[in-house]
N, CA, C, O and CB atoms as a CASP TS submission, in Angstrom:
PFRMAT TS
TARGET T0000
AUTHOR 0000-0000-0000
METHOD Language model
MODEL 1
PARENT N/A
ATOM      1  N   MET     1     147.438  80.357 113.114  1.00  0.00           N
ATOM      2  CA  MET     1     146.780  81.457 113.375  1.00  0.00           C
ATOM      3  C   MET     1     146.954  82.459 113.234  1.00  0.00           C
ATOM      4  O   MET     1     146.071  83.169 112.751  1.00  0.00           O
ATOM      5  CB  MET     1     146.555  81.567 114.095  1.00  0.00           C
ATOM      6  N   LEU     2     148.152  82.954 113.588  1.00  0.00           N
ATOM      7  CA  LEU     2     148.785  84.448 112.886  1.00  0.00           C
ATOM      8  C   LEU     2     148.850  84.651 111.616  1.00  0.00           C
ATOM      9  O   LEU     2     148.266  85.529 110.981  1.00  0.00           O
ATOM     10  CB  LEU     2     150.132  84.746 113.157  1.00  0.00           C
ATOM     11  N   VAL     3     149.787  83.584 111.102  1.00  0.00           N
ATOM     12  CA  VAL     3     149.766  83.289 110.002  1.00  0.00           C
ATOM     13  C   VAL     3     148.673  83.853 108.478  1.00  0.00           C
ATOM     14  O   VAL     3     148.690  84.649 107.539  1.00  0.00           O
ATOM     15  CB  VAL     3     149.720  82.135 110.395  1.00  0.00           C
ATOM     16  N   ASP     4     147.714  82.643 109.180  1.00  0.00           N
ATOM     17  CA  ASP     4     146.249  82.735 108.772  1.00  0.00           C
ATOM     18  C   ASP     4     145.369  84.746 108.675  1.00  0.00           C
ATOM     19  O   ASP     4     144.650  85.374 107.898  1.00  0.00           O
ATOM     20  CB  ASP     4     145.419  81.573 110.263  1.00  0.00           C
ATOM     21  N   ASP     5     145.785  84.882 109.466  1.00  0.00           N
ATOM     22  CA  ASP     5     145.048  85.932 109.998  1.00  0.00           C
ATOM     23  C   ASP     5     145.662  87.270 109.192  1.00  0.00           C
ATOM     24  O   ASP     5     144.852  87.983 108.599  1.00  0.00           O
ATOM     25  CB  ASP     5     145.207  85.961 111.688  1.00  0.00           C
ATOM     26  N   ILE     6     147.541  87.727 109.155  1.00  0.00           N
ATOM     27  CA  ILE     6     147.956  87.916 108.507  1.00  0.00           C
ATOM     28  C   ILE     6     147.579  87.911 106.980  1.00  0.00           C
ATOM     29  O   ILE     6     147.052  88.899 106.470  1.00  0.00           O
ATOM     30  CB  ILE     6     148.567  87.515 108.924  1.00  0.00           C
ATOM     31  N   ARG     7     147.824  86.928 106.362  1.00  0.00           N
ATOM     32  CA  ARG     7     147.219  86.925 105.313  1.00  0.00           C
ATOM     33  C   ARG     7     145.991  87.257 104.873  1.00  0.00           C
ATOM     34  O   ARG     7     145.881  87.636 103.707  1.00  0.00           O
ATOM     35  CB  ARG     7     147.336  86.148 105.075  1.00  0.00           C
ATOM     36  N   ASN     8     144.698  87.168 105.828  1.00  0.00           N
ATOM     37  CA  ASN     8     143.646  87.640 105.618  1.00  0.00           C
ATOM     38  C   ASN     8     144.048  89.690 105.459  1.00  0.00           C
ATOM     39  O   ASN     8     143.865  90.557 104.604  1.00  0.00           O
ATOM     40  CB  ASN     8     142.624  86.946 106.953  1.00  0.00           C
ATOM     41  N   ILE     9     144.527  89.632 106.557  1.00  0.00           N
ATOM     42  CA  ILE     9     144.856  91.534 106.037  1.00  0.00           C
ATOM     43  C   ILE     9     145.908  92.338 105.037  1.00  0.00           C
ATOM     44  O   ILE     9     145.925  93.536 104.751  1.00  0.00           O
ATOM     45  CB  ILE     9     145.341  92.306 107.295  1.00  0.00           C
ATOM     46  N   ILE    10     147.063  90.910 104.462  1.00  0.00           N
ATOM     47  CA  ILE    10     146.881  91.221 103.093  1.00  0.00           C
ATOM     48  C   ILE    10     146.279  91.383 102.385  1.00  0.00           C
ATOM     49  O   ILE    10     146.527  92.425 101.779  1.00  0.00           O
ATOM     50  CB  ILE    10     147.101  90.904 102.606  1.00  0.00           C
ATOM     51  N   VAL    11     144.966  90.513 101.835  1.00  0.00           N
ATOM     52  CA  VAL    11     144.216  90.078 100.761  1.00  0.00           C
ATOM     53  C   VAL    11     143.122  91.774 100.918  1.00  0.00           C
ATOM     54  O   VAL    11     142.797  92.654 100.121  1.00  0.00           O
ATOM     55  CB  VAL    11     143.361  88.161 101.085  1.00  0.00           C
ATOM     56  N   LYS    12     142.901  91.537 102.241  1.00  0.00           N
ATOM     57  CA  LYS    12     142.100  92.968 101.973  1.00  0.00           C
ATOM     58  C   LYS    12     142.539  94.399 102.143  1.00  0.00           C
ATOM     59  O   LYS    12     141.681  95.282 102.121  1.00  0.00           O
ATOM     60  CB  LYS    12     141.043  92.995 102.763  1.00  0.00           C
ATOM     61  N   HIS    13     144.568  94.868 102.412  1.00  0.00           N
ATOM     62  CA  HIS    13     144.811  95.846 102.500  1.00  0.00           C
ATOM     63  C   HIS    13     146.134  96.270 101.838  1.00  0.00           C
ATOM     64  O   HIS    13     146.719  97.344 101.696  1.00  0.00           O
ATOM     65  CB  HIS    13     144.633  96.011 103.601  1.00  0.00           C
ATOM     66  N   GLY    14     146.455  94.525 101.366  1.00  0.00           N
ATOM     67  CA  GLY    14     147.948  94.727 100.341  1.00  0.00           C
ATOM     68  C   GLY    14     147.389  95.207  98.903  1.00  0.00           C
ATOM     69  O   GLY    14     148.380  95.718  98.383  1.00  0.00           O
ATOM     70  N   ARG    15     146.236  95.315  97.922  1.00  0.00           N
ATOM     71  CA  ARG    15     146.247  95.358  96.619  1.00  0.00           C
ATOM     72  C   ARG    15     146.893  94.846  95.936  1.00  0.00           C
ATOM     73  O   ARG    15     147.213  95.436  94.905  1.00  0.00           O
ATOM     74  CB  ARG    15     146.310  96.145  96.268  1.00  0.00           C
ATOM     75  N   LEU    16     147.484  93.238  96.245  1.00  0.00           N
ATOM     76  CA  LEU    16     148.441  92.405  95.431  1.00  0.00           C
ATOM     77  C   LEU    16     147.597  91.965  93.702  1.00  0.00           C
ATOM     78  O   LEU    16     146.578  92.387  93.154  1.00  0.00           O
ATOM     79  CB  LEU    16     148.810  90.807  96.557  1.00  0.00           C
ATOM     80  N   THR    17     148.187  91.386  93.481  1.00  0.00           N
ATOM     81  CA  THR    17     148.174  90.727  91.630  1.00  0.00           C
ATOM     82  C   THR    17     146.847  89.543  92.453  1.00  0.00           C
ATOM     83  O   THR    17     145.647  89.773  92.308  1.00  0.00           O
ATOM     84  CB  THR    17     150.477  89.555  90.634  1.00  0.00           C
ATOM     85  N   ASN    18     147.287  88.517  93.151  1.00  0.00           N
ATOM     86  CA  ASN    18     147.262  87.588  93.069  1.00  0.00           C
ATOM     87  C   ASN    18     147.306  86.862  95.105  1.00  0.00           C
ATOM     88  O   ASN    18     147.899  85.868  95.523  1.00  0.00           O
ATOM     89  CB  ASN    18     148.361  87.425  91.887  1.00  0.00           C
ATOM     90  N   PRO    19     146.703  87.558  95.644  1.00  0.00           N
ATOM     91  CA  PRO    19     146.884  87.823  97.265  1.00  0.00           C
ATOM     92  C   PRO    19     146.385  86.076  98.024  1.00  0.00           C
ATOM     93  O   PRO    19     146.825  85.624  99.080  1.00  0.00           O
ATOM     94  CB  PRO    19     145.488  89.470  97.883  1.00  0.00           C
ATOM     95  N   GLU    20     145.539  85.505  97.240  1.00  0.00           N
ATOM     96  CA  GLU    20     144.844  84.208  97.365  1.00  0.00           C
ATOM     97  C   GLU    20     146.466  83.086  97.293  1.00  0.00           C
ATOM     98  O   GLU    20     146.979  82.335  98.122  1.00  0.00           O
ATOM     99  CB  GLU    20     143.437  83.989  95.794  1.00  0.00           C
ATOM    100  N   GLY    21     146.814  83.457  95.964  1.00  0.00           N
ATOM    101  CA  GLY    21     148.549  82.096  96.271  1.00  0.00           C
ATOM    102  C   GLY    21     149.802  82.002  96.691  1.00  0.00           C
ATOM    103  O   GLY    21     150.756  81.239  96.538  1.00  0.00           O
ATOM    104  N   LEU    22     149.475  83.259  97.425  1.00  0.00           N
ATOM    105  CA  LEU    22     151.076  83.512  98.883  1.00  0.00           C
ATOM    106  C   LEU    22     150.656  82.244  99.450  1.00  0.00           C
ATOM    107  O   LEU    22     149.638  81.554  99.498  1.00  0.00           O
ATOM    108  CB  LEU    22     151.051  85.228 100.527  1.00  0.00           C
ATOM    109  N   THR    23     151.882  82.219  99.867  1.00  0.00           N
ATOM    110  CA  THR    23     152.427  80.998 100.377  1.00  0.00           C
ATOM    111  C   THR    23     153.348  82.055 102.515  1.00  0.00           C
ATOM    112  O   THR    23     153.765  83.200 102.688  1.00  0.00           O
ATOM    113  CB  THR    23     154.074  80.139  98.521  1.00  0.00           C
ATOM    114  N   ALA    24     153.279  81.342 103.110  1.00  0.00           N
ATOM    115  CA  ALA    24     154.141  81.886 103.800  1.00  0.00           C
ATOM    116  C   ALA    24     155.522  82.774 103.935  1.00  0.00           C
ATOM    117  O   ALA    24     156.116  83.501 104.731  1.00  0.00           O
ATOM    118  CB  ALA    24     154.198  81.227 104.112  1.00  0.00           C
ATOM    119  N   THR    25     155.622  82.239 102.666  1.00  0.00           N
ATOM    120  CA  THR    25     158.042  82.718 102.356  1.00  0.00           C
ATOM    121  C   THR    25     157.556  83.565 101.007  1.00  0.00           C
ATOM    122  O   THR    25     158.378  83.914 100.159  1.00  0.00           O
ATOM    123  CB  THR    25     159.903  80.542 101.579  1.00  0.00           C
ATOM    124  N   SER    26     156.124  83.862 100.896  1.00  0.00           N
ATOM    125  CA  SER    26     156.171  84.118  99.286  1.00  0.00           C
ATOM    126  C   SER    26     156.939  86.015  99.436  1.00  0.00           C
ATOM    127  O   SER    26     156.926  86.759 100.417  1.00  0.00           O
ATOM    128  CB  SER    26     153.979  83.963  98.354  1.00  0.00           C
ATOM    129  N   ASP    27     157.561  86.271  97.931  1.00  0.00           N
ATOM    130  CA  ASP    27     157.935  87.639  98.449  1.00  0.00           C
ATOM    131  C   ASP    27     156.843  88.621  98.180  1.00  0.00           C
ATOM    132  O   ASP    27     156.322  88.508  97.071  1.00  0.00           O
ATOM    133  CB  ASP    27     159.247  88.157  97.804  1.00  0.00           C
ATOM    134  N   LEU    28     156.322  89.696  99.078  1.00  0.00           N
ATOM    135  CA  LEU    28     155.447  90.672  98.681  1.00  0.00           C
ATOM    136  C   LEU    28     155.192  91.202  98.061  1.00  0.00           C
ATOM    137  O   LEU    28     154.133  91.152  97.435  1.00  0.00           O
ATOM    138  CB  LEU    28     155.318  91.198  98.916  1.00  0.00           C
ATOM    139  N   TYR    29     156.281  92.147  97.930  1.00  0.00           N
ATOM    140  CA  TYR    29     156.623  92.793  96.906  1.00  0.00           C
ATOM    141  C   TYR    29     157.107  92.549  95.337  1.00  0.00           C
ATOM    142  O   TYR    29     157.241  93.444  94.503  1.00  0.00           O
ATOM    143  CB  TYR    29     157.293  93.268  97.404  1.00  0.00           C
ATOM    144  N   ALA    30     157.267  91.560  95.190  1.00  0.00           N
ATOM    145  CA  ALA    30     157.371  90.883  94.234  1.00  0.00           C
ATOM    146  C   ALA    30     155.896  90.335  93.695  1.00  0.00           C
ATOM    147  O   ALA    30     155.462  89.830  92.659  1.00  0.00           O
ATOM    148  CB  ALA    30     158.320  89.941  94.598  1.00  0.00           C
ATOM    149  N   ALA    31     155.408  90.700  94.914  1.00  0.00           N
ATOM    150  CA  ALA    31     153.433  89.893  94.142  1.00  0.00           C
ATOM    151  C   ALA    31     152.886  91.339  93.882  1.00  0.00           C
ATOM    152  O   ALA    31     151.943  91.578  93.129  1.00  0.00           O
ATOM    153  CB  ALA    31     151.833  88.706  95.764  1.00  0.00           C
ATOM    154  N   GLY    32     153.649  92.355  94.654  1.00  0.00           N
ATOM    155  CA  GLY    32     152.799  93.756  93.868  1.00  0.00           C
ATOM    156  C   GLY    32     152.558  94.992  95.171  1.00  0.00           C
ATOM    157  O   GLY    32     151.757  95.882  94.885  1.00  0.00           O
ATOM    158  N   LEU    33     153.133  95.048  96.373  1.00  0.00           N
ATOM    159  CA  LEU    33     153.700  94.939  97.652  1.00  0.00           C
ATOM    160  C   LEU    33     153.955  96.737  97.606  1.00  0.00           C
ATOM    161  O   LEU    33     155.135  96.854  97.936  1.00  0.00           O
ATOM    162  CB  LEU    33     155.222  93.699  97.794  1.00  0.00           C
ATOM    163  N   SER    34     153.424  98.060  97.367  1.00  0.00           N
ATOM    164  CA  SER    34     154.488  99.101  97.262  1.00  0.00           C
ATOM    165  C   SER    34     154.697  99.775  98.344  1.00  0.00           C
ATOM    166  O   SER    34     153.983  99.632  99.337  1.00  0.00           O
ATOM    167  CB  SER    34     154.282 100.013  96.327  1.00  0.00           C
ATOM    168  N   SER    35     155.738 100.626  98.289  1.00  0.00           N
ATOM    169  CA  SER    35     155.265 101.662  99.814  1.00  0.00           C
ATOM    170  C   SER    35     154.226 102.050 100.192  1.00  0.00           C
ATOM    171  O   SER    35     154.257 102.237 101.408  1.00  0.00           O
ATOM    172  CB  SER    35     155.675 102.860  99.954  1.00  0.00           C
ATOM    173  N   LEU    36     153.274 102.277  99.741  1.00  0.00           N
ATOM    174  CA  LEU    36     152.087 103.277  99.808  1.00  0.00           C
ATOM    175  C   LEU    36     151.240 101.947 100.710  1.00  0.00           C
ATOM    176  O   LEU    36     150.774 102.031 101.846  1.00  0.00           O
ATOM    177  CB  LEU    36     151.292 103.973  97.945  1.00  0.00           C
ATOM    178  N   THR    37     151.231 100.897  99.907  1.00  0.00           N
ATOM    179  CA  THR    37     150.136  99.631 100.528  1.00  0.00           C
ATOM    180  C   THR    37     151.178  99.498 101.833  1.00  0.00           C
ATOM    181  O   THR    37     150.531  99.603 102.875  1.00  0.00           O
ATOM    182  CB  THR    37     149.865  97.773  99.321  1.00  0.00           C
ATOM    183  N   THR    38     152.244  99.348 102.010  1.00  0.00           N
ATOM    184  CA  THR    38     152.968  98.753 103.316  1.00  0.00           C
ATOM    185  C   THR    38     152.527  99.449 104.099  1.00  0.00           C
ATOM    186  O   THR    38     152.316  98.887 105.174  1.00  0.00           O
ATOM    187  CB  THR    38     154.419  98.706 103.495  1.00  0.00           C
ATOM    188  N   VAL    39     152.077 101.272 104.019  1.00  0.00           N
ATOM    189  CA  VAL    39     151.276 101.667 104.666  1.00  0.00           C
ATOM    190  C   VAL    39     150.636 101.700 104.887  1.00  0.00           C
ATOM    191  O   VAL    39     150.678 102.635 105.687  1.00  0.00           O
ATOM    192  CB  VAL    39     151.129 102.011 104.783  1.00  0.00           C
ATOM    193  N   HIS    40     149.180 101.162 104.858  1.00  0.00           N
ATOM    194  CA  HIS    40     147.835 101.140 105.054  1.00  0.00           C
ATOM    195  C   HIS    40     148.088  99.003 105.640  1.00  0.00           C
ATOM    196  O   HIS    40     147.150  98.551 106.297  1.00  0.00           O
ATOM    197  CB  HIS    40     146.697 101.795 103.168  1.00  0.00           C
ATOM    198  N   LEU    41     148.826  98.395 105.447  1.00  0.00           N
ATOM    199  CA  LEU    41     149.045  97.261 105.984  1.00  0.00           C
ATOM    200  C   LEU    41     149.605  97.040 107.226  1.00  0.00           C
ATOM    201  O   LEU    41     149.153  96.139 107.932  1.00  0.00           O
ATOM    202  CB  LEU    41     149.619  96.719 105.276  1.00  0.00           C
ATOM    203  N   MET    42     150.725  97.883 107.680  1.00  0.00           N
ATOM    204  CA  MET    42     151.379  97.966 108.517  1.00  0.00           C
ATOM    205  C   MET    42     150.327  98.576 109.164  1.00  0.00           C
ATOM    206  O   MET    42     150.022  97.733 110.008  1.00  0.00           O
ATOM    207  CB  MET    42     152.586  98.442 108.359  1.00  0.00           C
ATOM    208  N   LEU    43     149.237  99.942 109.364  1.00  0.00           N
ATOM    209  CA  LEU    43     148.160 100.274 110.467  1.00  0.00           C
ATOM    210  C   LEU    43     147.185  98.997 110.291  1.00  0.00           C
ATOM    211  O   LEU    43     146.421  98.869 111.248  1.00  0.00           O
ATOM    212  CB  LEU    43     147.288 101.892 110.199  1.00  0.00           C
ATOM    213  N   ALA    44     147.057  98.115 109.370  1.00  0.00           N
ATOM    214  CA  ALA    44     145.589  97.018 109.334  1.00  0.00           C
ATOM    215  C   ALA    44     146.291  96.402 110.755  1.00  0.00           C
ATOM    216  O   ALA    44     145.814  96.197 111.871  1.00  0.00           O
ATOM    217  CB  ALA    44     145.296  95.527 107.568  1.00  0.00           C
ATOM    218  N   LEU    45     147.690  96.197 110.171  1.00  0.00           N
ATOM    219  CA  LEU    45     148.352  94.775 111.491  1.00  0.00           C
ATOM    220  C   LEU    45     148.410  95.377 112.875  1.00  0.00           C
ATOM    221  O   LEU    45     148.351  94.611 113.837  1.00  0.00           O
ATOM    222  CB  LEU    45     150.306  94.131 111.212  1.00  0.00           C
ATOM    223  N   GLU    46     148.523  96.708 113.067  1.00  0.00           N
ATOM    224  CA  GLU    46     148.787  97.256 114.260  1.00  0.00           C
ATOM    225  C   GLU    46     147.342  97.291 114.681  1.00  0.00           C
ATOM    226  O   GLU    46     147.355  96.910 115.852  1.00  0.00           O
ATOM    227  CB  GLU    46     149.609  98.618 114.243  1.00  0.00           C
ATOM    228  N   ASP    47     146.091  97.555 114.322  1.00  0.00           N
ATOM    229  CA  ASP    47     145.001  97.957 115.028  1.00  0.00           C
ATOM    230  C   ASP    47     144.833  96.173 115.374  1.00  0.00           C
ATOM    231  O   ASP    47     144.514  95.775 116.495  1.00  0.00           O
ATOM    232  CB  ASP    47     143.658  98.998 114.069  1.00  0.00           C
ATOM    233  N   HIS    48     145.105  95.251 114.223  1.00  0.00           N
ATOM    234  CA  HIS    48     144.283  93.426 114.391  1.00  0.00           C
ATOM    235  C   HIS    48     145.504  93.876 115.422  1.00  0.00           C
ATOM    236  O   HIS    48     145.299  94.685 116.326  1.00  0.00           O
ATOM    237  CB  HIS    48     144.298  91.533 112.846  1.00  0.00           C
ATOM    238  N   PHE    49     146.427  93.436 115.254  1.00  0.00           N
ATOM    239  CA  PHE    49     147.418  92.574 117.023  1.00  0.00           C
ATOM    240  C   PHE    49     147.472  93.453 117.852  1.00  0.00           C
ATOM    241  O   PHE    49     147.963  93.012 118.892  1.00  0.00           O
ATOM    242  CB  PHE    49     149.274  92.031 117.045  1.00  0.00           C
ATOM    243  N   GLY    50     147.128  94.815 117.933  1.00  0.00           N
ATOM    244  CA  GLY    50     146.960  95.438 119.260  1.00  0.00           C
ATOM    245  C   GLY    50     148.895  95.855 119.108  1.00  0.00           C
ATOM    246  O   GLY    50     149.431  96.057 120.198  1.00  0.00           O
ATOM    247  N   VAL    51     149.651  95.945 118.082  1.00  0.00           N
ATOM    248  CA  VAL    51     151.073  96.193 118.535  1.00  0.00           C
ATOM    249  C   VAL    51     150.887  97.746 117.517  1.00  0.00           C
ATOM    250  O   VAL    51     150.008  98.283 116.843  1.00  0.00           O
ATOM    251  CB  VAL    51     152.538  94.699 118.029  1.00  0.00           C
ATOM    252  N   GLU    52     152.429  98.027 117.952  1.00  0.00           N
ATOM    253  CA  GLU    52     152.591  99.570 117.209  1.00  0.00           C
ATOM    254  C   GLU    52     154.349  98.814 116.655  1.00  0.00           C
ATOM    255  O   GLU    52     155.145  98.125 117.293  1.00  0.00           O
ATOM    256  CB  GLU    52     152.559 101.564 118.738  1.00  0.00           C
ATOM    257  N   PHE    53     154.384  99.226 115.546  1.00  0.00           N
ATOM    258  CA  PHE    53     155.857  98.543 115.172  1.00  0.00           C
ATOM    259  C   PHE    53     156.673  99.725 115.377  1.00  0.00           C
ATOM    260  O   PHE    53     156.245 100.851 115.123  1.00  0.00           O
ATOM    261  CB  PHE    53     156.075  97.869 113.509  1.00  0.00           C
ATOM    262  N   PRO    54     157.907  99.489 115.855  1.00  0.00           N
ATOM    263  CA  PRO    54     158.780 100.336 116.294  1.00  0.00           C
ATOM    264  C   PRO    54     159.512 100.706 114.700  1.00  0.00           C
ATOM    265  O   PRO    54     159.256 100.016 113.713  1.00  0.00           O
ATOM    266  CB  PRO    54     159.763  99.619 117.578  1.00  0.00           C
ATOM    267  N   ASP    55     160.642 102.154 114.650  1.00  0.00           N
ATOM    268  CA  ASP    55     161.197 102.319 113.817  1.00  0.00           C
ATOM    269  C   ASP    55     162.008 101.372 113.390  1.00  0.00           C
ATOM    270  O   ASP    55     162.075 101.222 112.170  1.00  0.00           O
ATOM    271  CB  ASP    55     161.574 103.181 113.959  1.00  0.00           C
ATOM    272  N   ARG    56     162.861 100.456 114.309  1.00  0.00           N
ATOM    273  CA  ARG    56     163.807  99.766 114.378  1.00  0.00           C
ATOM    274  C   ARG    56     163.358  98.723 112.669  1.00  0.00           C
ATOM    275  O   ARG    56     163.884  98.576 111.566  1.00  0.00           O
ATOM    276  CB  ARG    56     163.857  99.015 116.097  1.00  0.00           C
ATOM    277  N   VAL    57     162.185  98.260 113.333  1.00  0.00           N
ATOM    278  CA  VAL    57     161.384  97.171 111.892  1.00  0.00           C
ATOM    279  C   VAL    57     160.669  97.692 110.885  1.00  0.00           C
ATOM    280  O   VAL    57     159.675  97.037 110.572  1.00  0.00           O
ATOM    281  CB  VAL    57     160.238  96.141 112.314  1.00  0.00           C
ATOM    282  N   LEU    58     160.852  98.555 110.358  1.00  0.00           N
ATOM    283  CA  LEU    58     160.603 100.336 109.837  1.00  0.00           C
ATOM    284  C   LEU    58     161.183  99.375 108.254  1.00  0.00           C
ATOM    285  O   LEU    58     161.226 100.143 107.293  1.00  0.00           O
ATOM    286  CB  LEU    58     162.083 102.272 110.860  1.00  0.00           C
ATOM    287  N   GLY    59     161.414  98.561 108.056  1.00  0.00           N
ATOM    288  CA  GLY    59     161.755  97.830 106.700  1.00  0.00           C
ATOM    289  C   GLY    59     161.599  97.403 105.887  1.00  0.00           C
ATOM    290  O   GLY    59     160.433  97.008 105.867  1.00  0.00           O
ATOM    291  N   ARG    60     162.326  97.071 104.652  1.00  0.00           N
ATOM    292  CA  ARG    60     161.928  95.747 103.559  1.00  0.00           C
ATOM    293  C   ARG    60     161.564  94.841 104.311  1.00  0.00           C
ATOM    294  O   ARG    60     160.337  94.764 104.358  1.00  0.00           O
ATOM    295  CB  ARG    60     163.057  95.079 102.602  1.00  0.00           C
ATOM    296  N   LYS    61     161.978  94.267 104.796  1.00  0.00           N
ATOM    297  CA  LYS    61     162.804  93.061 105.185  1.00  0.00           C
ATOM    298  C   LYS    61     162.043  92.543 106.005  1.00  0.00           C
ATOM    299  O   LYS    61     162.144  91.319 106.084  1.00  0.00           O
ATOM    300  CB  LYS    61     164.143  93.222 105.747  1.00  0.00           C
ATOM    301  N   THR    62     160.921  93.280 106.995  1.00  0.00           N
ATOM    302  CA  THR    62     159.983  92.733 107.970  1.00  0.00           C
ATOM    303  C   THR    62     158.831  92.917 106.646  1.00  0.00           C
ATOM    304  O   THR    62     158.370  91.785 106.500  1.00  0.00           O
ATOM    305  CB  THR    62     159.755  93.702 109.707  1.00  0.00           C
ATOM    306  N   PHE    63     158.339  93.618 105.880  1.00  0.00           N
ATOM    307  CA  PHE    63     157.533  93.536 104.994  1.00  0.00           C
ATOM    308  C   PHE    63     157.523  92.491 103.541  1.00  0.00           C
ATOM    309  O   PHE    63     156.642  92.463 102.681  1.00  0.00           O
ATOM    310  CB  PHE    63     157.552  94.731 104.786  1.00  0.00           C
ATOM    311  N   GLU    64     158.674  91.746 103.588  1.00  0.00           N
ATOM    312  CA  GLU    64     158.497  90.904 102.122  1.00  0.00           C
ATOM    313  C   GLU    64     157.584  89.801 101.937  1.00  0.00           C
ATOM    314  O   GLU    64     157.092  89.367 100.895  1.00  0.00           O
ATOM    315  CB  GLU    64     159.743  90.261 101.725  1.00  0.00           C
ATOM    316  N   SER    65     157.416  89.343 103.393  1.00  0.00           N
ATOM    317  CA  SER    65     157.019  88.321 103.413  1.00  0.00           C
ATOM    318  C   SER    65     155.971  87.902 105.263  1.00  0.00           C
ATOM    319  O   SER    65     156.001  88.270 106.437  1.00  0.00           O
ATOM    320  CB  SER    65     158.458  87.551 102.951  1.00  0.00           C
ATOM    321  N   ILE    66     155.199  86.942 104.377  1.00  0.00           N
ATOM    322  CA  ILE    66     153.583  86.549 105.664  1.00  0.00           C
ATOM    323  C   ILE    66     155.236  86.168 106.817  1.00  0.00           C
ATOM    324  O   ILE    66     155.803  86.958 107.572  1.00  0.00           O
ATOM    325  CB  ILE    66     151.749  84.205 105.034  1.00  0.00           C
ATOM    326  N   GLN    67     155.490  85.120 106.608  1.00  0.00           N
ATOM    327  CA  GLN    67     156.376  84.645 107.609  1.00  0.00           C
ATOM    328  C   GLN    67     157.203  85.986 108.351  1.00  0.00           C
ATOM    329  O   GLN    67     157.165  86.298 109.541  1.00  0.00           O
ATOM    330  CB  GLN    67     157.420  83.551 106.855  1.00  0.00           C
ATOM    331  N   SER    68     157.859  86.571 107.379  1.00  0.00           N
ATOM    332  CA  SER    68     158.866  87.906 108.670  1.00  0.00           C
ATOM    333  C   SER    68     157.364  88.666 109.146  1.00  0.00           C
ATOM    334  O   SER    68     157.359  88.835 110.365  1.00  0.00           O
ATOM    335  CB  SER    68     160.451  89.662 107.531  1.00  0.00           C
ATOM    336  N   LEU    69     156.676  88.934 108.780  1.00  0.00           N
ATOM    337  CA  LEU    69     155.829  89.734 109.304  1.00  0.00           C
ATOM    338  C   LEU    69     155.165  88.957 110.405  1.00  0.00           C
ATOM    339  O   LEU    69     154.618  89.811 111.102  1.00  0.00           O
ATOM    340  CB  LEU    69     154.956  90.268 108.314  1.00  0.00           C
ATOM    341  N   ALA    70     154.974  87.961 110.829  1.00  0.00           N
ATOM    342  CA  ALA    70     154.499  86.946 111.910  1.00  0.00           C
ATOM    343  C   ALA    70     155.696  86.877 113.037  1.00  0.00           C
ATOM    344  O   ALA    70     155.318  86.686 114.193  1.00  0.00           O
ATOM    345  CB  ALA    70     154.205  85.340 111.188  1.00  0.00           C
ATOM    346  N   GLU    71     157.254  87.029 112.775  1.00  0.00           N
ATOM    347  CA  GLU    71     158.284  86.506 112.888  1.00  0.00           C
ATOM    348  C   GLU    71     158.006  87.895 114.081  1.00  0.00           C
ATOM    349  O   GLU    71     157.927  87.677 115.290  1.00  0.00           O
ATOM    350  CB  GLU    71     159.474  86.193 111.559  1.00  0.00           C
ATOM    351  N   VAL    72     157.866  89.519 113.384  1.00  0.00           N
ATOM    352  CA  VAL    72     158.425  90.450 114.029  1.00  0.00           C
ATOM    353  C   VAL    72     156.759  90.997 115.034  1.00  0.00           C
ATOM    354  O   VAL    72     156.614  91.961 115.786  1.00  0.00           O
ATOM    355  CB  VAL    72     159.304  91.638 112.770  1.00  0.00           C
ATOM    356  N   ILE    73     155.830  90.006 114.656  1.00  0.00           N
ATOM    357  CA  ILE    73     154.436  90.860 115.803  1.00  0.00           C
ATOM    358  C   ILE    73     154.858  89.884 116.898  1.00  0.00           C
ATOM    359  O   ILE    73     155.145  90.201 118.053  1.00  0.00           O
ATOM    360  CB  ILE    73     152.219  90.700 115.281  1.00  0.00           C
ATOM    361  N   GLU    74     154.858  88.642 116.375  1.00  0.00           N
ATOM    362  CA  GLU    74     155.271  87.469 117.334  1.00  0.00           C
ATOM    363  C   GLU    74     156.134  88.119 118.272  1.00  0.00           C
ATOM    364  O   GLU    74     155.738  88.164 119.437  1.00  0.00           O
ATOM    365  CB  GLU    74     156.043  86.194 116.625  1.00  0.00           C
ATOM    366  N   GLU    75     157.424  88.718 117.938  1.00  0.00           N
ATOM    367  CA  GLU    75     158.063  89.649 119.199  1.00  0.00           C
ATOM    368  C   GLU    75     158.042  90.935 119.704  1.00  0.00           C
ATOM    369  O   GLU    75     158.704  91.378 120.643  1.00  0.00           O
ATOM    370  CB  GLU    75     159.110  89.686 119.152  1.00  0.00           C
ATOM    371  N   LEU    76     156.999  91.660 118.813  1.00  0.00           N
ATOM    372  CA  LEU    76     156.271  92.940 119.700  1.00  0.00           C
ATOM    373  C   LEU    76     155.293  92.281 120.971  1.00  0.00           C
ATOM    374  O   LEU    76     155.303  92.369 122.199  1.00  0.00           O
ATOM    375  CB  LEU    76     155.097  93.990 118.507  1.00  0.00           C
ATOM    376  N   LYS    77     154.367  91.506 119.849  1.00  0.00           N
ATOM    377  CA  LYS    77     153.133  90.924 121.286  1.00  0.00           C
ATOM    378  C   LYS    77     153.791  90.234 122.355  1.00  0.00           C
ATOM    379  O   LYS    77     153.003  89.891 123.236  1.00  0.00           O
ATOM    380  CB  LYS    77     151.859  89.648 120.805  1.00  0.00           C
ATOM    381  N   ALA    78     155.661  89.744 122.669  1.00  0.00           N
ATOM    382  CA  ALA    78     155.952  89.286 123.711  1.00  0.00           C
ATOM    383  C   ALA    78     156.628  90.104 124.439  1.00  0.00           C
ATOM    384  O   ALA    78     156.665  90.014 125.666  1.00  0.00           O
ATOM    385  CB  ALA    78     156.442  88.297 123.591  1.00  0.00           C
ATOM    386  N   ALA    79     157.236  90.991 123.768  1.00  0.00           N
ATOM    387  CA  ALA    79     157.563  92.460 124.452  1.00  0.00           C
ATOM    388  C   ALA    79     156.557  93.560 125.604  1.00  0.00           C
ATOM    389  O   ALA    79     156.800  94.157 126.652  1.00  0.00           O
ATOM    390  CB  ALA    79     157.746  93.322 123.147  1.00  0.00           C
ATOM    391  N   ALA    80     155.035  93.353 124.470  1.00  0.00           N
ATOM    392  CA  ALA    80     153.898  94.158 125.680  1.00  0.00           C
ATOM    393  C   ALA    80     154.319  93.636 126.591  1.00  0.00           C
ATOM    394  O   ALA    80     153.851  93.865 127.707  1.00  0.00           O
ATOM    395  CB  ALA    80     152.227  93.998 125.726  1.00  0.00           C
TER
END
């Protein structure tokens, strides 16, 4: 369910070329994610999941795939 929620948020806020074809491990940057859309995506994810991305996770690695985002969000939710 977490992966599906993240995928839906990416489709809405990511402005990717073909977001419907994304798998959990697809490279979001190769699919068109930019630094500006990363900020929009982060804000939407924070709002939806009730978390705040700390500076230590604000990097390309966190936002490179749906799976990497899910792992970070699960970690943040568990720490809350």
